[in-house]
N, C-alpha and C positions, 0 to 999 in steps of 0.2 A: 796479079796481086803483089803489092810491094811487101818485101820482107821487113822493111823498116820504114816507119813514117816519121816525118819531122815537121814540127810547127814552131815558128819563131815569132815571138810577140814581146814587146817591151823589154828587150835585152835578155830574154830567156828562150833557149831552144829546148823544146820537149821532143826527145827522141824515143820512139816506142817500138819495141819488137813486135812483129806480126807474122809469126810462123806457127799457125795452129797445127796440132792441138795443144802443144806444150812448150812452144818456143825452144825446141831442141837446137843446140848450137852446132850448126853445120858449117862447112867451109864457106858457103855462100852467105850465110847469116853473119859470120865473122867479118867477111869482106865488106858487106853492106854497112854493118855497124861501124867499122873503122872509117869507112868513107864518110858517113853522115856525121860522126863525131868529130872527125878531123876537119870537115867543112865548118861545123859550128865553132870549133875551137879556134879556127883561123879567121873567123868573122869578128872584127873588132867591136861590133855592136853587141855581140853576145857576151854576157858576163856570168850567166848561170846556165848550166846544162842539166836537164832532168832526164834520167834514164828510167823508162817504165815499160809497160806492156799493154798491147791492145787485145790480148787474149784473156778472156774472162777467167778469173780464178787461178792464173798462172803467171808468175814473173818469168821464170825459165827453169826447165827441168834439167839443165846442164847439157853436156855434150850429146851429140847425135849418136846413139849407140849402134845404129845401123852402119854408119861409117866406121865406127871404132871396132866393130866385131868382125868385119871382113878382113881376112888374113892374106888375100892375094897380094902379089907384089905391087900392083898398081894401087890397090887400096892402102897399103902401108905407106906408099909415097904420099897419097892424099891425106892420110892421117897425120903424117909428119908435117905437111904443109899447114893443116888445120891447127895442129899444136902450136906451131910458130905464130900463126895468126892470132891464136888465143893469147899468147904472151904479148903480142903487139897491142892487142886490145887492152889488156891489163895495164901495160905501160902507158898507153894513151890516156886512160882514165886516171891513173895515179899521178901523172905529171901535167895534167891539163892546166892551161892558163886560166880557164874559167872554173868557177866553183861547180863541183859535180854533186848531184843529189840522186840517189837511187830511191825510186818510189816503188815499194814492194807491195803489190796487191796479189794475194794468193801465195803460191809456193815458190820458194827460191831454193833449188836443190843442186848440189854439186857445183858445177861451173856457173850456174845461175847465182848461187850464193857468193862465189868468188868474185864474179863481176861486180856484184853489189858492194862487196868489201873494198873494192878498189876506189869507190867513190868517197868524196869528202864527208858526206852526210848520208845516212840511210834512214828512211822513214817507212814504217810498216803500218799497214791497215790492221784492224782488229782480227781479220781472218787470215793474216799472213802466217806461213809456216816455213821453217828453215831446216835444212839437213845437209850434212856433208858426208855422203855415203861412199867416199873414195875407197876405203878398204874393202867394201863389198863388191866393187866393180873393178878392182885391180889398179886403183890409182893411189898416189901418195902425196898429192899436193893439198895445200890449204892452210897448214899451220902458221906459216909466215904471215899470210894475209890476216888471219885471225889476230895474231899478236900485234901487227901493224895497226889494226883497227881499234886496239885498246882492250881486247879481251884478255883477262888475267890468265896466267900460265895454266893454272889448274882447270879453269873452264875451257880453255883452248884444247888442252889434252883430252878432256872428257868429250867435247864436241867431235874432235877428230877421231878418237878411238872408238867411241860408242856407235857412231854413224846413225844416231837416232834423231827423229824429228823433234823440234821444239816449237812451241807456239810463240806468238808475238811478245807476250808478257815476259817469257823466259829469255827470249832474244834481247829484249830491252834490259833485263836485269844484268845480263853478262856482257852488255855493250856490243853485241852483234849489230844491233840497230841503235840509233841515237834518239829516236823520237817515235812515239806511238801516235798515230793519227786518231783524232776524235771524230773524224769524218769517216764515211763509208769507204772512201777512196784515198789511198796514199798520194795519188797524183794531185788531188785537190789540195792536200796539205802541203805538198811540195811546191805547187804553184804559189800558194799563199806565202811560203817562206821565200821563194824566189822573188816575189814582188817586194818584200822587205829588203832583200839583199841588193836588188837593182836600184834602190833608192839611194844607196851610198855613192859617194864620189867614185867614178870608175877607176881612177888612178889609185885611190886608196884601197879599193877592193882588190885590184891587181897586186898591189904591194903586199897586202895581207896574205894573199894566196902564195905569192913568192916566198914570203917569210915562213909560211907553214911548210912549204916544200923544202926550204933550206934547213929547217929545224928537225926534219925527220931523221931518225936514227938510221945510219947506214947499215946497221945490222939486219934490218928488215929486207933491204935490197939484197944483201948477202944471202939471207935465208931463202928468198925467192929463187935466186940463181941456184942455190944448193938443191932446192926441191926440183927444179927443172932438170938438173943433172941426174938426180935419183930417179925421176920418172923415165928419162931416156934410157938409163941403164936397165931399169926394170922391163921396159918394153923390148929392148934388144934381147935380154935374157929370155923373155917369154916367147919371142919370135924364134929364137934358136931352139928352144925346147920343143916348139910346135913343129 
Protein backbone atom coordinates (compact mmCIF):
# COMPACT_ATOMS: atom_id res chain seq x y z
CA UNK A 1 0.00 0.00 0.00
CA UNK A 2 1.28 3.43 -0.95
CA UNK A 3 1.50 5.88 1.95
CA UNK A 4 0.96 8.78 -0.46
CA UNK A 5 -0.93 8.80 -3.73
CA UNK A 6 -0.46 11.35 -6.50
CA UNK A 7 -2.61 12.19 -9.50
CA UNK A 8 -1.70 14.92 -11.98
CA UNK A 9 -4.22 16.36 -14.40
CA UNK A 10 -4.50 19.66 -16.27
CA UNK A 11 -1.74 21.42 -14.35
CA UNK A 12 -2.89 20.24 -10.91
CA UNK A 13 -1.20 17.58 -8.78
CA UNK A 14 -3.44 16.04 -6.12
CA UNK A 15 -1.32 14.51 -3.34
CA UNK A 16 -3.24 12.44 -0.80
CA UNK A 17 -2.11 10.83 2.44
CA UNK A 18 -3.02 7.16 2.80
CA UNK A 19 -1.92 5.80 6.18
CA UNK A 20 -5.01 4.37 7.89
CA UNK A 21 -6.57 4.68 10.29
CA UNK A 22 -5.69 8.34 11.02
CA UNK A 23 -2.79 9.37 8.75
CA UNK A 24 -0.45 9.56 11.74
CA UNK A 25 2.66 11.43 10.66
CA UNK A 26 5.48 8.91 10.87
CA UNK A 27 9.00 9.29 9.56
CA UNK A 28 8.13 7.28 6.47
CA UNK A 29 5.00 9.32 5.77
CA UNK A 30 7.02 12.53 6.04
CA UNK A 31 9.63 11.19 3.65
CA UNK A 32 7.05 10.09 1.12
CA UNK A 33 5.13 13.37 1.33
CA UNK A 34 8.32 15.39 0.83
CA UNK A 35 9.29 13.23 -2.14
CA UNK A 36 5.89 13.49 -3.85
CA UNK A 37 5.46 17.20 -3.15
CA UNK A 38 8.99 17.99 -4.28
CA UNK A 39 8.40 16.04 -7.49
CA UNK A 40 5.19 17.95 -8.17
CA UNK A 41 6.78 21.29 -7.30
CA UNK A 42 9.63 20.66 -9.75
CA UNK A 43 7.28 19.68 -12.57
CA UNK A 44 6.91 22.83 -14.72
CA UNK A 45 3.49 21.68 -15.92
CA UNK A 46 2.13 21.66 -12.34
CA UNK A 47 0.80 25.03 -11.23
CA UNK A 48 -1.42 23.93 -8.33
CA UNK A 49 -0.85 21.27 -5.67
CA UNK A 50 -3.77 19.94 -3.63
CA UNK A 51 -2.94 18.17 -0.36
CA UNK A 52 -5.67 15.87 0.91
CA UNK A 53 -6.43 12.47 2.36
CA UNK A 54 -7.63 9.09 1.12
CA UNK A 55 -8.61 8.07 4.66
CA UNK A 56 -12.32 8.62 5.21
CA UNK A 57 -13.14 11.11 7.97
CA UNK A 58 -9.51 12.04 8.64
CA UNK A 59 -7.13 14.60 7.16
CA UNK A 60 -4.36 13.79 9.66
CA UNK A 61 -4.23 13.16 13.40
CA UNK A 62 -0.73 14.62 13.64
CA UNK A 63 2.50 12.97 14.76
CA UNK A 64 2.74 9.23 15.26
CA UNK A 65 2.64 9.01 19.06
CA UNK A 66 4.13 5.48 19.00
CA UNK A 67 7.35 6.92 17.59
CA UNK A 68 7.14 9.92 19.90
CA UNK A 69 6.58 8.01 23.15
CA UNK A 70 9.47 5.52 22.85
CA UNK A 71 12.34 6.92 24.96
CA UNK A 72 15.07 4.49 23.89
CA UNK A 73 18.20 6.11 22.48
CA UNK A 74 17.51 4.71 19.02
CA UNK A 75 13.95 6.00 19.11
CA UNK A 76 15.10 9.45 20.26
CA UNK A 77 17.35 9.63 17.20
CA UNK A 78 14.44 8.56 15.02
CA UNK A 79 12.22 11.17 16.65
CA UNK A 80 14.80 13.87 16.01
CA UNK A 81 15.02 12.84 12.35
CA UNK A 82 11.25 12.88 12.09
CA UNK A 83 11.09 16.34 13.65
CA UNK A 84 13.62 17.63 11.12
CA UNK A 85 11.62 16.04 8.29
CA UNK A 86 8.47 17.70 9.62
CA UNK A 87 10.08 21.12 9.42
CA UNK A 88 11.34 20.27 5.92
CA UNK A 89 7.76 19.46 4.93
CA UNK A 90 6.47 22.72 6.39
CA UNK A 91 9.15 24.68 4.54
CA UNK A 92 8.43 22.93 1.26
CA UNK A 93 4.73 23.75 1.48
CA UNK A 94 5.30 27.34 2.63
CA UNK A 95 7.78 28.13 -0.16
CA UNK A 96 6.32 26.03 -2.97
CA UNK A 97 6.54 27.47 -6.48
CA UNK A 98 3.04 26.12 -7.14
CA UNK A 99 -0.09 27.35 -5.37
CA UNK A 100 -0.87 24.92 -2.55
CA UNK A 101 -4.38 24.02 -1.38
CA UNK A 102 -5.15 21.93 1.71
CA UNK A 103 -8.42 20.04 1.25
CA UNK A 104 -9.52 19.12 4.76
CA UNK A 105 -12.10 16.35 4.92
CA UNK A 106 -12.58 15.13 8.47
CA UNK A 107 -10.25 15.93 11.38
CA UNK A 108 -7.01 17.91 11.20
CA UNK A 109 -5.32 17.55 14.57
CA UNK A 110 -1.95 18.79 15.83
CA UNK A 111 0.62 18.28 13.10
CA UNK A 112 -2.22 17.64 10.66
CA UNK A 113 -3.53 21.15 11.24
CA UNK A 114 -0.02 22.61 11.06
CA UNK A 115 0.59 21.02 7.66
CA UNK A 116 -2.68 22.51 6.41
CA UNK A 117 -1.70 25.93 7.77
CA UNK A 118 1.45 25.84 5.63
CA UNK A 119 -0.66 25.81 2.46
CA UNK A 120 -1.69 28.97 0.60
CA UNK A 121 -5.39 28.10 0.74
CA UNK A 122 -7.32 25.84 3.12
CA UNK A 123 -10.73 24.45 2.20
CA UNK A 124 -12.83 22.55 4.73
CA UNK A 125 -15.76 20.22 4.24
CA UNK A 126 -18.83 20.70 6.47
CA UNK A 127 -17.70 17.75 8.64
CA UNK A 128 -14.13 18.98 9.13
CA UNK A 129 -12.85 19.53 12.67
CA UNK A 130 -9.67 21.16 13.89
CA UNK A 131 -7.60 21.01 17.05
CA UNK A 132 -4.12 21.98 18.21
CA UNK A 133 -3.61 19.80 21.31
CA UNK A 134 0.11 20.48 21.64
CA UNK A 135 -0.03 21.43 25.32
CA UNK A 136 -1.81 18.18 26.17
CA UNK A 137 0.88 16.04 24.53
CA UNK A 138 3.95 18.00 25.58
CA UNK A 139 4.39 20.08 22.45
CA UNK A 140 4.82 23.82 22.05
CA UNK A 141 4.48 24.52 18.32
CA UNK A 142 1.77 26.10 16.23
CA UNK A 143 1.28 29.71 17.22
CA UNK A 144 3.53 31.12 14.48
CA UNK A 145 1.74 29.21 11.74
CA UNK A 146 -1.65 30.31 13.06
CA UNK A 147 -0.53 33.94 12.91
CA UNK A 148 1.03 33.47 9.46
CA UNK A 149 -2.30 32.09 8.22
CA UNK A 150 -4.06 35.28 9.26
CA UNK A 151 -5.57 34.16 12.56
CA UNK A 152 -6.00 37.14 14.88
CA UNK A 153 -3.79 37.20 17.97
CA UNK A 154 -6.64 36.61 20.40
CA UNK A 155 -8.04 33.67 18.44
CA UNK A 156 -4.55 32.21 17.96
CA UNK A 157 -3.89 32.33 21.70
CA UNK A 158 -7.26 30.70 22.47
CA UNK A 159 -6.76 27.92 19.91
CA UNK A 160 -3.23 27.26 21.14
CA UNK A 161 -3.91 27.39 24.89
CA UNK A 162 -7.35 25.76 25.03
CA UNK A 163 -6.40 22.72 22.91
CA UNK A 164 -10.10 22.29 22.10
CA UNK A 165 -11.76 21.09 18.91
CA UNK A 166 -13.53 23.57 16.66
CA UNK A 167 -15.90 22.84 13.82
CA UNK A 168 -15.53 24.05 10.23
CA UNK A 169 -17.71 27.12 10.76
CA UNK A 170 -15.62 28.32 13.70
CA UNK A 171 -12.41 27.58 11.82
CA UNK A 172 -13.67 29.71 8.95
CA UNK A 173 -14.69 32.54 11.28
CA UNK A 174 -11.21 32.85 12.72
CA UNK A 175 -9.39 32.26 9.38
CA UNK A 176 -7.95 28.85 10.15
CA UNK A 177 -9.56 27.94 6.83
CA UNK A 178 -10.27 30.28 3.91
CA UNK A 179 -13.24 28.51 2.36
CA UNK A 180 -16.08 26.21 3.39
CA UNK A 181 -16.99 23.63 0.80
CA UNK A 182 -20.63 23.47 -0.22
CA UNK A 183 -19.88 19.98 -1.50
CA UNK A 184 -19.57 16.89 0.64
CA UNK A 185 -15.87 16.71 -0.19
CA UNK A 186 -13.28 19.44 0.23
CA UNK A 187 -11.22 17.71 -2.45
CA UNK A 188 -13.98 18.39 -4.99
CA UNK A 189 -14.05 22.07 -4.06
CA UNK A 190 -10.25 22.22 -4.22
CA UNK A 191 -10.23 20.69 -7.71
CA UNK A 192 -12.84 23.21 -8.83
CA UNK A 193 -10.68 26.08 -7.54
CA UNK A 194 -7.56 24.55 -9.09
CA UNK A 195 -9.29 24.41 -12.46
CA UNK A 196 -9.88 28.16 -12.25
CA UNK A 197 -6.31 28.88 -11.19
CA UNK A 198 -4.79 26.82 -13.99
CA UNK A 199 -6.72 28.86 -16.54
CA UNK A 200 -4.49 31.82 -15.74
CA UNK A 201 -1.34 32.49 -17.70
CA UNK A 202 1.32 30.22 -16.10
CA UNK A 203 3.91 33.00 -15.91
CA UNK A 204 1.39 35.35 -14.33
CA UNK A 205 0.39 32.77 -11.73
CA UNK A 206 4.04 32.07 -10.94
CA UNK A 207 4.78 35.78 -10.57
CA UNK A 208 1.75 36.17 -8.30
CA UNK A 209 2.96 33.33 -6.05
CA UNK A 210 6.47 34.79 -5.93
CA UNK A 211 4.97 38.14 -4.97
CA UNK A 212 3.03 36.52 -2.13
CA UNK A 213 6.17 34.83 -0.84
CA UNK A 214 8.16 38.05 -1.03
CA UNK A 215 5.49 39.99 0.84
CA UNK A 216 5.31 37.61 3.78
CA UNK A 217 6.39 39.22 7.01
CA UNK A 218 9.74 37.83 8.15
CA UNK A 219 8.44 37.77 11.71
CA UNK A 220 6.56 34.56 10.96
CA UNK A 221 9.74 32.80 9.84
CA UNK A 222 11.45 34.09 12.99
CA UNK A 223 8.54 32.81 15.06
CA UNK A 224 8.68 29.36 13.49
CA UNK A 225 12.41 29.07 14.18
CA UNK A 226 11.86 30.25 17.77
CA UNK A 227 9.19 27.58 18.24
CA UNK A 228 11.58 24.95 16.91
CA UNK A 229 14.23 25.95 19.42
CA UNK A 230 11.68 25.88 22.24
CA UNK A 231 10.50 22.39 21.23
CA UNK A 232 14.06 21.06 21.10
CA UNK A 233 14.89 22.57 24.51
CA UNK A 234 11.69 21.11 25.99
CA UNK A 235 12.48 17.64 24.63
CA UNK A 236 16.06 17.74 25.90
CA UNK A 237 14.82 18.76 29.34
CA UNK A 238 12.19 16.01 29.31
CA UNK A 239 14.75 13.40 28.24
CA UNK A 240 17.15 14.49 31.01
CA UNK A 241 14.40 14.34 33.62
CA UNK A 242 13.48 10.84 32.48
